[in-house]
PyMOL Python script that loads the backbone (N, CA, C, O; Angstrom):
from pymol import cmd

cmd.read_pdbstr("""\
ATOM      1  N   UNK A   1      42.162 -17.435 -55.853  1.00  0.00           N
ATOM      2  CA  UNK A   1      42.658 -16.073 -55.787  1.00  0.00           C
ATOM      3  C   UNK A   1      43.614 -15.903 -54.605  1.00  0.00           C
ATOM      4  O   UNK A   1      44.834 -15.913 -54.766  1.00  0.00           O
ATOM      5  N   UNK A   2      43.026 -15.747 -53.408  1.00  0.00           N
ATOM      6  CA  UNK A   2      43.863 -15.481 -52.252  1.00  0.00           C
ATOM      7  C   UNK A   2      44.329 -16.744 -51.565  1.00  0.00           C
ATOM      8  O   UNK A   2      45.444 -16.813 -51.048  1.00  0.00           O
ATOM      9  N   UNK A   3      43.501 -17.697 -51.564  1.00  0.00           N
ATOM     10  CA  UNK A   3      43.884 -18.951 -50.950  1.00  0.00           C
ATOM     11  C   UNK A   3      43.561 -19.006 -49.465  1.00  0.00           C
ATOM     12  O   UNK A   3      42.927 -18.121 -48.890  1.00  0.00           O
ATOM     13  N   UNK A   4      44.031 -20.085 -48.888  1.00  0.00           N
ATOM     14  CA  UNK A   4      43.729 -20.370 -47.489  1.00  0.00           C
ATOM     15  C   UNK A   4      44.413 -19.371 -46.562  1.00  0.00           C
ATOM     16  O   UNK A   4      43.822 -18.958 -45.565  1.00  0.00           O
ATOM     17  N   UNK A   5      45.636 -18.979 -46.870  1.00  0.00           N
ATOM     18  CA  UNK A   5      46.366 -18.054 -45.997  1.00  0.00           C
ATOM     19  C   UNK A   5      45.665 -16.700 -45.906  1.00  0.00           C
ATOM     20  O   UNK A   5      45.601 -16.105 -44.830  1.00  0.00           O
ATOM     21  N   UNK A   6      45.153 -16.225 -47.003  1.00  0.00           N
ATOM     22  CA  UNK A   6      44.436 -14.950 -46.984  1.00  0.00           C
ATOM     23  C   UNK A   6      43.170 -15.066 -46.145  1.00  0.00           C
ATOM     24  O   UNK A   6      42.842 -14.148 -45.394  1.00  0.00           O
ATOM     25  N   UNK A   7      42.474 -16.156 -46.261  1.00  0.00           N
ATOM     26  CA  UNK A   7      41.257 -16.363 -45.471  1.00  0.00           C
ATOM     27  C   UNK A   7      41.580 -16.456 -43.983  1.00  0.00           C
ATOM     28  O   UNK A   7      40.843 -15.925 -43.152  1.00  0.00           O
ATOM     29  N   UNK A   8      42.672 -17.125 -43.647  1.00  0.00           N
ATOM     30  CA  UNK A   8      43.088 -17.213 -42.242  1.00  0.00           C
ATOM     31  C   UNK A   8      43.444 -15.825 -41.719  1.00  0.00           C
ATOM     32  O   UNK A   8      43.066 -15.465 -40.604  1.00  0.00           O
ATOM     33  N   UNK A   9      44.172 -15.045 -42.519  1.00  0.00           N
ATOM     34  CA  UNK A   9      44.520 -13.680 -42.117  1.00  0.00           C
ATOM     35  C   UNK A   9      43.270 -12.839 -41.902  1.00  0.00           C
ATOM     36  O   UNK A   9      43.169 -12.118 -40.910  1.00  0.00           O
ATOM     37  N   UNK A  10      42.329 -12.927 -42.816  1.00  0.00           N
ATOM     38  CA  UNK A  10      41.092 -12.153 -42.676  1.00  0.00           C
ATOM     39  C   UNK A  10      40.314 -12.568 -41.434  1.00  0.00           C
ATOM     40  O   UNK A  10      39.791 -11.714 -40.717  1.00  0.00           O
ATOM     41  N   UNK A  11      40.234 -13.867 -41.174  1.00  0.00           N
ATOM     42  CA  UNK A  11      39.515 -14.345 -39.996  1.00  0.00           C
ATOM     43  C   UNK A  11      40.203 -13.863 -38.723  1.00  0.00           C
ATOM     44  O   UNK A  11      39.527 -13.448 -37.782  1.00  0.00           O
ATOM     45  N   UNK A  12      41.533 -13.909 -38.677  1.00  0.00           N
ATOM     46  CA  UNK A  12      42.256 -13.407 -37.508  1.00  0.00           C
ATOM     47  C   UNK A  12      42.003 -11.909 -37.318  1.00  0.00           C
ATOM     48  O   UNK A  12      41.843 -11.444 -36.189  1.00  0.00           O
ATOM     49  N   UNK A  13      41.966 -11.167 -38.402  1.00  0.00           N
ATOM     50  CA  UNK A  13      41.690  -9.733 -38.321  1.00  0.00           C
ATOM     51  C   UNK A  13      40.269  -9.487 -37.833  1.00  0.00           C
ATOM     52  O   UNK A  13      40.052  -8.626 -36.980  1.00  0.00           O
ATOM     53  N   UNK A  14      39.313 -10.218 -38.354  1.00  0.00           N
ATOM     54  CA  UNK A  14      37.915 -10.058 -37.941  1.00  0.00           C
ATOM     55  C   UNK A  14      37.723 -10.386 -36.462  1.00  0.00           C
ATOM     56  O   UNK A  14      36.897  -9.764 -35.793  1.00  0.00           O
ATOM     57  N   UNK A  15      38.474 -11.349 -35.951  1.00  0.00           N
ATOM     58  CA  UNK A  15      38.339 -11.732 -34.547  1.00  0.00           C
ATOM     59  C   UNK A  15      39.166 -10.853 -33.619  1.00  0.00           C
ATOM     60  O   UNK A  15      38.726 -10.534 -32.514  1.00  0.00           O
ATOM     61  N   UNK A  16      40.353 -10.460 -34.051  1.00  0.00           N
ATOM     62  CA  UNK A  16      41.241  -9.721 -33.150  1.00  0.00           C
ATOM     63  C   UNK A  16      40.849  -8.253 -33.009  1.00  0.00           C
ATOM     64  O   UNK A  16      41.053  -7.676 -31.940  1.00  0.00           O
ATOM     65  N   UNK A  17      40.304  -7.638 -34.031  1.00  0.00           N
ATOM     66  CA  UNK A  17      39.959  -6.216 -33.944  1.00  0.00           C
ATOM     67  C   UNK A  17      38.911  -5.943 -32.866  1.00  0.00           C
ATOM     68  O   UNK A  17      39.147  -5.068 -32.033  1.00  0.00           O
ATOM     69  N   UNK A  18      37.773  -6.632 -32.827  1.00  0.00           N
ATOM     70  CA  UNK A  18      36.803  -6.355 -31.757  1.00  0.00           C
ATOM     71  C   UNK A  18      37.343  -6.678 -30.369  1.00  0.00           C
ATOM     72  O   UNK A  18      37.051  -5.973 -29.404  1.00  0.00           O
ATOM     73  N   UNK A  19      38.127  -7.742 -30.274  1.00  0.00           N
ATOM     74  CA  UNK A  19      38.703  -8.096 -28.974  1.00  0.00           C
ATOM     75  C   UNK A  19      39.668  -7.006 -28.526  1.00  0.00           C
ATOM     76  O   UNK A  19      39.663  -6.621 -27.357  1.00  0.00           O
ATOM     77  N   UNK A  20      40.489  -6.510 -29.431  1.00  0.00           N
ATOM     78  CA  UNK A  20      41.436  -5.442 -29.090  1.00  0.00           C
ATOM     79  C   UNK A  20      40.695  -4.166 -28.696  1.00  0.00           C
ATOM     80  O   UNK A  20      41.092  -3.503 -27.738  1.00  0.00           O
ATOM     81  N   UNK A  21      39.644  -3.810 -29.403  1.00  0.00           N
ATOM     82  CA  UNK A  21      38.879  -2.605 -29.066  1.00  0.00           C
ATOM     83  C   UNK A  21      38.207  -2.751 -27.703  1.00  0.00           C
ATOM     84  O   UNK A  21      38.158  -1.793 -26.931  1.00  0.00           O
ATOM     85  N   UNK A  22      37.700  -3.919 -27.411  1.00  0.00           N
ATOM     86  CA  UNK A  22      37.094  -4.171 -26.102  1.00  0.00           C
ATOM     87  C   UNK A  22      38.140  -4.039 -25.006  1.00  0.00           C
ATOM     88  O   UNK A  22      37.873  -3.447 -23.960  1.00  0.00           O
ATOM     89  N   UNK A  23      39.322  -4.583 -25.236  1.00  0.00           N
ATOM     90  CA  UNK A  23      40.389  -4.514 -24.240  1.00  0.00           C
ATOM     91  C   UNK A  23      40.810  -3.068 -24.008  1.00  0.00           C
ATOM     92  O   UNK A  23      40.963  -2.652 -22.859  1.00  0.00           O
ATOM     93  N   UNK A  24      40.998  -2.298 -25.069  1.00  0.00           N
ATOM     94  CA  UNK A  24      41.419  -0.898 -24.934  1.00  0.00           C
ATOM     95  C   UNK A  24      40.356  -0.089 -24.210  1.00  0.00           C
ATOM     96  O   UNK A  24      40.685   0.726 -23.348  1.00  0.00           O
ATOM     97  N   UNK A  25      39.101  -0.296 -24.539  1.00  0.00           N
ATOM     98  CA  UNK A  25      38.042   0.505 -23.921  1.00  0.00           C
ATOM     99  C   UNK A  25      37.849   0.180 -22.449  1.00  0.00           C
ATOM    100  O   UNK A  25      37.233   0.968 -21.732  1.00  0.00           O
ATOM    101  N   UNK A  26      38.350  -0.946 -21.977  1.00  0.00           N
ATOM    102  CA  UNK A  26      38.224  -1.308 -20.568  1.00  0.00           C
ATOM    103  C   UNK A  26      39.482  -1.024 -19.758  1.00  0.00           C
ATOM    104  O   UNK A  26      39.579  -1.459 -18.610  1.00  0.00           O
ATOM    105  N   UNK A  27      40.438  -0.313 -20.323  1.00  0.00           N
ATOM    106  CA  UNK A  27      41.639   0.063 -19.586  1.00  0.00           C
ATOM    107  C   UNK A  27      41.396   1.413 -18.917  1.00  0.00           C
ATOM    108  O   UNK A  27      41.333   2.446 -19.583  1.00  0.00           O
ATOM    109  N   UNK A  28      41.264   1.390 -17.610  1.00  0.00           N
ATOM    110  CA  UNK A  28      40.892   2.593 -16.862  1.00  0.00           C
ATOM    111  C   UNK A  28      41.942   3.691 -16.966  1.00  0.00           C
ATOM    112  O   UNK A  28      41.591   4.871 -16.983  1.00  0.00           O
ATOM    113  N   UNK A  29      43.208   3.337 -17.034  1.00  0.00           N
ATOM    114  CA  UNK A  29      44.240   4.373 -17.042  1.00  0.00           C
ATOM    115  C   UNK A  29      44.174   5.260 -18.285  1.00  0.00           C
ATOM    116  O   UNK A  29      44.660   6.391 -18.252  1.00  0.00           O
ATOM    117  N   UNK A  30      43.592   4.779 -19.368  1.00  0.00           N
ATOM    118  CA  UNK A  30      43.463   5.605 -20.560  1.00  0.00           C
ATOM    119  C   UNK A  30      42.422   6.703 -20.380  1.00  0.00           C
ATOM    120  O   UNK A  30      42.533   7.764 -20.994  1.00  0.00           O
ATOM    121  N   UNK A  31      41.418   6.462 -19.551  1.00  0.00           N
ATOM    122  CA  UNK A  31      40.303   7.388 -19.425  1.00  0.00           C
ATOM    123  C   UNK A  31      40.210   8.051 -18.056  1.00  0.00           C
ATOM    124  O   UNK A  31      39.375   8.932 -17.854  1.00  0.00           O
ATOM    125  N   UNK A  32      41.060   7.639 -17.111  1.00  0.00           N
ATOM    126  CA  UNK A  32      40.938   8.112 -15.731  1.00  0.00           C
ATOM    127  C   UNK A  32      41.082   9.629 -15.631  1.00  0.00           C
ATOM    128  O   UNK A  32      40.286  10.278 -14.953  1.00  0.00           O
ATOM    129  N   UNK A  33      42.072  10.196 -16.286  1.00  0.00           N
ATOM    130  CA  UNK A  33      42.296  11.643 -16.211  1.00  0.00           C
ATOM    131  C   UNK A  33      41.091  12.408 -16.745  1.00  0.00           C
ATOM    132  O   UNK A  33      40.653  13.382 -16.133  1.00  0.00           O
ATOM    133  N   UNK A  34      40.557  11.975 -17.876  1.00  0.00           N
ATOM    134  CA  UNK A  34      39.401  12.641 -18.461  1.00  0.00           C
ATOM    135  C   UNK A  34      38.187  12.536 -17.544  1.00  0.00           C
ATOM    136  O   UNK A  34      37.471  13.518 -17.350  1.00  0.00           O
ATOM    137  N   UNK A  35      37.952  11.362 -16.983  1.00  0.00           N
ATOM    138  CA  UNK A  35      36.776  11.148 -16.136  1.00  0.00           C
ATOM    139  C   UNK A  35      36.871  11.985 -14.870  1.00  0.00           C
ATOM    140  O   UNK A  35      35.883  12.595 -14.459  1.00  0.00           O
ATOM    141  N   UNK A  36      38.039  12.024 -14.247  1.00  0.00           N
ATOM    142  CA  UNK A  36      38.207  12.810 -13.023  1.00  0.00           C
ATOM    143  C   UNK A  36      38.007  14.291 -13.318  1.00  0.00           C
ATOM    144  O   UNK A  36      37.336  14.992 -12.561  1.00  0.00           O
ATOM    145  N   UNK A  37      38.585  14.766 -14.412  1.00  0.00           N
ATOM    146  CA  UNK A  37      38.434  16.178 -14.788  1.00  0.00           C
ATOM    147  C   UNK A  37      36.973  16.513 -15.060  1.00  0.00           C
ATOM    148  O   UNK A  37      36.473  17.542 -14.607  1.00  0.00           O
ATOM    149  N   UNK A  38      36.305  15.662 -15.783  1.00  0.00           N
ATOM    150  CA  UNK A  38      34.891  15.893 -16.120  1.00  0.00           C
ATOM    151  C   UNK A  38      34.017  15.848 -14.863  1.00  0.00           C
ATOM    152  O   UNK A  38      33.085  16.641 -14.727  1.00  0.00           O
ATOM    153  N   UNK A  39      34.313  14.934 -13.959  1.00  0.00           N
ATOM    154  CA  UNK A  39      33.553  14.828 -12.715  1.00  0.00           C
ATOM    155  C   UNK A  39      33.691  16.101 -11.894  1.00  0.00           C
ATOM    156  O   UNK A  39      32.716  16.570 -11.307  1.00  0.00           O
ATOM    157  N   UNK A  40      34.902  16.667 -11.848  1.00  0.00           N
ATOM    158  CA  UNK A  40      35.111  17.915 -11.111  1.00  0.00           C
ATOM    159  C   UNK A  40      34.381  19.078 -11.761  1.00  0.00           C
ATOM    160  O   UNK A  40      33.950  19.997 -11.064  1.00  0.00           O
ATOM    161  N   UNK A  41      34.232  19.059 -13.079  1.00  0.00           N
ATOM    162  CA  UNK A  41      33.474  20.108 -13.766  1.00  0.00           C
ATOM    163  C   UNK A  41      31.987  19.998 -13.450  1.00  0.00           C
ATOM    164  O   UNK A  41      31.326  21.005 -13.195  1.00  0.00           O
ATOM    165  N   UNK A  42      31.472  18.797 -13.466  1.00  0.00           N
ATOM    166  CA  UNK A  42      30.039  18.593 -13.252  1.00  0.00           C
ATOM    167  C   UNK A  42      29.674  18.747 -11.787  1.00  0.00           C
ATOM    168  O   UNK A  42      28.666  19.375 -11.462  1.00  0.00           O
ATOM    169  N   UNK A  43      30.482  18.180 -10.898  1.00  0.00           N
ATOM    170  CA  UNK A  43      30.211  18.216  -9.458  1.00  0.00           C
ATOM    171  C   UNK A  43      31.346  18.940  -8.746  1.00  0.00           C
ATOM    172  O   UNK A  43      32.244  18.295  -8.205  1.00  0.00           O
ATOM    173  N   UNK A  44      31.319  20.277  -8.737  1.00  0.00           N
ATOM    174  CA  UNK A  44      32.409  20.997  -8.059  1.00  0.00           C
ATOM    175  C   UNK A  44      32.399  20.713  -6.564  1.00  0.00           C
ATOM    176  O   UNK A  44      31.358  20.447  -5.964  1.00  0.00           O
ATOM    177  N   UNK A  45      33.588  20.777  -5.987  1.00  0.00           N
ATOM    178  CA  UNK A  45      33.726  20.477  -4.559  1.00  0.00           C
ATOM    179  C   UNK A  45      33.165  21.631  -3.729  1.00  0.00           C
ATOM    180  O   UNK A  45      33.731  22.724  -3.704  1.00  0.00           O
ATOM    181  N   UNK A  46      32.063  21.377  -3.061  1.00  0.00           N
ATOM    182  CA  UNK A  46      31.456  22.344  -2.159  1.00  0.00           C
ATOM    183  C   UNK A  46      30.946  21.532  -0.982  1.00  0.00           C
ATOM    184  O   UNK A  46      29.742  21.351  -0.804  1.00  0.00           O
ATOM    185  N   UNK A  47      31.878  21.050  -0.189  1.00  0.00           N
ATOM    186  CA  UNK A  47      31.589  20.065   0.849  1.00  0.00           C
ATOM    187  C   UNK A  47      30.520  20.507   1.838  1.00  0.00           C
ATOM    188  O   UNK A  47      29.587  19.749   2.105  1.00  0.00           O
ATOM    189  N   UNK A  48      30.628  21.703   2.384  1.00  0.00           N
ATOM    190  CA  UNK A  48      29.717  22.102   3.460  1.00  0.00           C
ATOM    191  C   UNK A  48      28.263  22.150   2.978  1.00  0.00           C
ATOM    192  O   UNK A  48      27.362  21.668   3.663  1.00  0.00           O
ATOM    193  N   UNK A  49      28.048  22.720   1.821  1.00  0.00           N
ATOM    194  CA  UNK A  49      26.683  22.809   1.291  1.00  0.00           C
ATOM    195  C   UNK A  49      26.126  21.413   1.003  1.00  0.00           C
ATOM    196  O   UNK A  49      24.969  21.130   1.312  1.00  0.00           O
ATOM    197  N   UNK A  50      26.936  20.555   0.420  1.00  0.00           N
ATOM    198  CA  UNK A  50      26.494  19.201   0.110  1.00  0.00           C
ATOM    199  C   UNK A  50      26.184  18.419   1.374  1.00  0.00           C
ATOM    200  O   UNK A  50      25.206  17.672   1.417  1.00  0.00           O
ATOM    201  N   UNK A  51      26.999  18.579   2.395  1.00  0.00           N
ATOM    202  CA  UNK A  51      26.759  17.866   3.652  1.00  0.00           C
ATOM    203  C   UNK A  51      25.464  18.334   4.309  1.00  0.00           C
ATOM    204  O   UNK A  51      24.710  17.524   4.847  1.00  0.00           O
ATOM    205  N   UNK A  52      25.207  19.645   4.264  1.00  0.00           N
ATOM    206  CA  UNK A  52      23.963  20.169   4.835  1.00  0.00           C
ATOM    207  C   UNK A  52      22.752  19.601   4.097  1.00  0.00           C
ATOM    208  O   UNK A  52      21.782  19.174   4.723  1.00  0.00           O
ATOM    209  N   UNK A  53      22.814  19.600   2.775  1.00  0.00           N
ATOM    210  CA  UNK A  53      21.711  19.064   1.981  1.00  0.00           C
ATOM    211  C   UNK A  53      21.514  17.577   2.260  1.00  0.00           C
ATOM    212  O   UNK A  53      20.381  17.106   2.351  1.00  0.00           O
ATOM    213  N   UNK A  54      22.598  16.850   2.393  1.00  0.00           N
ATOM    214  CA  UNK A  54      22.512  15.421   2.674  1.00  0.00           C
ATOM    215  C   UNK A  54      21.897  15.175   4.048  1.00  0.00           C
ATOM    216  O   UNK A  54      21.075  14.273   4.206  1.00  0.00           O
ATOM    217  N   UNK A  55      22.285  15.962   5.035  1.00  0.00           N
ATOM    218  CA  UNK A  55      21.716  15.814   6.375  1.00  0.00           C
ATOM    219  C   UNK A  55      20.219  16.109   6.368  1.00  0.00           C
ATOM    220  O   UNK A  55      19.439  15.390   6.993  1.00  0.00           O
ATOM    221  N   UNK A  56      19.817  17.169   5.661  1.00  0.00           N
ATOM    222  CA  UNK A  56      18.385  17.484   5.571  1.00  0.00           C
ATOM    223  C   UNK A  56      17.621  16.358   4.892  1.00  0.00           C
ATOM    224  O   UNK A  56      16.522  16.005   5.319  1.00  0.00           O
ATOM    225  N   UNK A  57      18.191  15.800   3.850  1.00  0.00           N
ATOM    226  CA  UNK A  57      17.537  14.706   3.141  1.00  0.00           C
ATOM    227  C   UNK A  57      17.434  13.470   4.031  1.00  0.00           C
ATOM    228  O   UNK A  57      16.404  12.797   4.043  1.00  0.00           O
ATOM    229  N   UNK A  58      18.500  13.171   4.777  1.00  0.00           N
ATOM    230  CA  UNK A  58      18.462  12.029   5.691  1.00  0.00           C
ATOM    231  C   UNK A  58      17.377  12.212   6.743  1.00  0.00           C
ATOM    232  O   UNK A  58      16.648  11.272   7.059  1.00  0.00           O
ATOM    233  N   UNK A  59      17.272  13.412   7.280  1.00  0.00           N
ATOM    234  CA  UNK A  59      16.246  13.678   8.283  1.00  0.00           C
ATOM    235  C   UNK A  59      14.856  13.535   7.677  1.00  0.00           C
ATOM    236  O   UNK A  59      13.950  12.993   8.311  1.00  0.00           O
ATOM    237  N   UNK A  60      14.690  14.017   6.457  1.00  0.00           N
ATOM    238  CA  UNK A  60      13.403  13.909   5.776  1.00  0.00           C
ATOM    239  C   UNK A  60      13.024  12.441   5.588  1.00  0.00           C
ATOM    240  O   UNK A  60      11.889  12.052   5.862  1.00  0.00           O
ATOM    241  N   UNK A  61      13.962  11.634   5.126  1.00  0.00           N
ATOM    242  CA  UNK A  61      13.702  10.210   4.901  1.00  0.00           C
ATOM    243  C   UNK A  61      13.383   9.519   6.222  1.00  0.00           C
ATOM    244  O   UNK A  61      12.469   8.696   6.286  1.00  0.00           O
ATOM    245  N   UNK A  62      14.124   9.844   7.270  1.00  0.00           N
ATOM    246  CA  UNK A  62      13.869   9.232   8.572  1.00  0.00           C
ATOM    247  C   UNK A  62      12.483   9.601   9.079  1.00  0.00           C
ATOM    248  O   UNK A  62      11.791   8.760   9.652  1.00  0.00           O
ATOM    249  N   UNK A  63      12.069  10.849   8.875  1.00  0.00           N
ATOM    250  CA  UNK A  63      10.732  11.271   9.298  1.00  0.00           C
ATOM    251  C   UNK A  63       9.663  10.538   8.502  1.00  0.00           C
ATOM    252  O   UNK A  63       8.652  10.118   9.064  1.00  0.00           O
ATOM    253  N   UNK A  64       9.874  10.380   7.213  1.00  0.00           N
ATOM    254  CA  UNK A  64       8.916   9.671   6.362  1.00  0.00           C
ATOM    255  C   UNK A  64       8.800   8.207   6.785  1.00  0.00           C
ATOM    256  O   UNK A  64       7.699   7.657   6.831  1.00  0.00           O
ATOM    257  N   UNK A  65       9.918   7.589   7.088  1.00  0.00           N
ATOM    258  CA  UNK A  65       9.894   6.192   7.519  1.00  0.00           C
ATOM    259  C   UNK A  65       9.214   6.054   8.875  1.00  0.00           C
ATOM    260  O   UNK A  65       8.497   5.083   9.118  1.00  0.00           O
ATOM    261  N   UNK A  66       9.438   7.023   9.758  1.00  0.00           N
ATOM    262  CA  UNK A  66       8.800   6.982  11.076  1.00  0.00           C
ATOM    263  C   UNK A  66       7.286   7.123  10.934  1.00  0.00           C
ATOM    264  O   UNK A  66       6.533   6.449  11.637  1.00  0.00           O
ATOM    265  N   UNK A  67       6.838   7.992  10.031  1.00  0.00           N
ATOM    266  CA  UNK A  67       5.399   8.159   9.789  1.00  0.00           C
ATOM    267  C   UNK A  67       4.800   6.871   9.229  1.00  0.00           C
ATOM    268  O   UNK A  67       3.693   6.479   9.595  1.00  0.00           O
ATOM    269  N   UNK A  68       5.538   6.226   8.346  1.00  0.00           N
ATOM    270  CA  UNK A  68       5.047   5.011   7.704  1.00  0.00           C
ATOM    271  C   UNK A  68       4.906   3.871   8.717  1.00  0.00           C
ATOM    272  O   UNK A  68       3.994   3.053   8.598  1.00  0.00           O
ATOM    273  N   UNK A  69       5.788   3.808   9.701  1.00  0.00           N
ATOM    274  CA  UNK A  69       5.780   2.720  10.676  1.00  0.00           C
ATOM    275  C   UNK A  69       4.838   2.973  11.845  1.00  0.00           C
ATOM    276  O   UNK A  69       4.627   2.081  12.667  1.00  0.00           O
ATOM    277  N   UNK A  70       4.278   4.151  11.935  1.00  0.00           N
ATOM    278  CA  UNK A  70       3.359   4.441  13.050  1.00  0.00           C
ATOM    279  C   UNK A  70       1.989   3.888  12.810  1.00  0.00           C
ATOM    280  O   UNK A  70       1.103   4.046  13.649  1.00  0.00           O
TER     281      UNK A  70
END
""", "prot")
cmd.dss("prot")
cmd.show_as("cartoon", "prot")
cmd.util.cbc("prot")
cmd.orient("prot")
């Protein structure tokens, strides 16, 4: 029916499609704008509040570690 050439074409298609999809999905520039925009939506910039919370958490962890080592 199709012969060897058709089988070679099909095999090349079967192998190249997943490789091409893997390559496209790992190109950061295609998704960078979306990821940055989404990150800003989920984690809005509120530096002072975040820094205060981080400092309190650091102090809490340091106190817990000091208690553990006593």
